N, C-alpha and C positions, 0 to 999 in steps of 0.2 A: 396319400398326402396327409390325411388325418393322423395316420400313425407317426408321421415324422414330426408333427406339430405338438402332439400331446403324448405324455407318458401315461398309459392306462392304469398304472398302479397308484397314481396320485389323483386321478379324476374319478369321482364316484357315480355321477349321474350325467345324463345327456344335457340337462339344464345347465350344469356347470360348464360344459363344453361350449354351449351357445352363449353363455354369459348371463342368462336370466336365472335368478334364484327364486323359484316359486315356493310358496308355502305348501306343506303337505295337505292332502285332502282330509277333510273331516269325515269321521266314520259315523254312519247311521246305526243306531241301536236297532237291530233287527226285530227284537221282541216288541219294541214300541211301534215299529213300522207295521207290524201285523195287527196291532190293536187300535191305532188311531189313524184317521184320514183327515187331511187338511181340507177345509171348505173355503169358499171365496171370501168370506168376511173376516178372515184372520183367525178363526176359531178351529177347533179340532173336534171331529165326531168321535164318539165312543159307544160301545155297547153297554147296556146296563147289566147288573149282576142278578143273581138269584133266579135263574131260569134253567138250571141244569138237571136237578134231581129233587126228589121229595116235593112234587108239585101237587099232590092230591090235597094236602092240608092248606095250601096257600089259596088265598082268596082270588077270585076271577079278576078283580080290578088290579090286584098286585101283579099278577102274571101278565095282564094286558099292558100295564105300564112298563114292566120289565122288558117286554118284547120290542119296545120302541128304542130308537137311538137317542142319545143325549149329547150335550156338549161338555167338553172338559171344563172344570170349574176354573174361575179366574185365579185362585190361589195356586193351582197346579199347572197353569198355562206356561209359565217360564220353564219348568222342568221338562215339559213335553217338547217345547221348542228346542231346548238344548239337546234332547235325544234325537230329534229329527231336524238336522240343520238344513236340509235341502227341500223340506216340505213347504 
């Protein structure tokens, strides 16, 4: 019956057959999804830098501080939210 009602060369999606035109899904930037995690207060967690190599000459306090997680800065929060639309 569906074949008689619609010509499939003119209909491109199932949504057009049903009559509801939905917006396309927004894509998540996978690189950002691996680096940031959303927390309950609307902020995003991130890892600190400078803890990969050349650790002998770095001070203990510097390495200790770099090992902790931090929050994304307010200036960068809009960009991170745009990269992670469903977080």
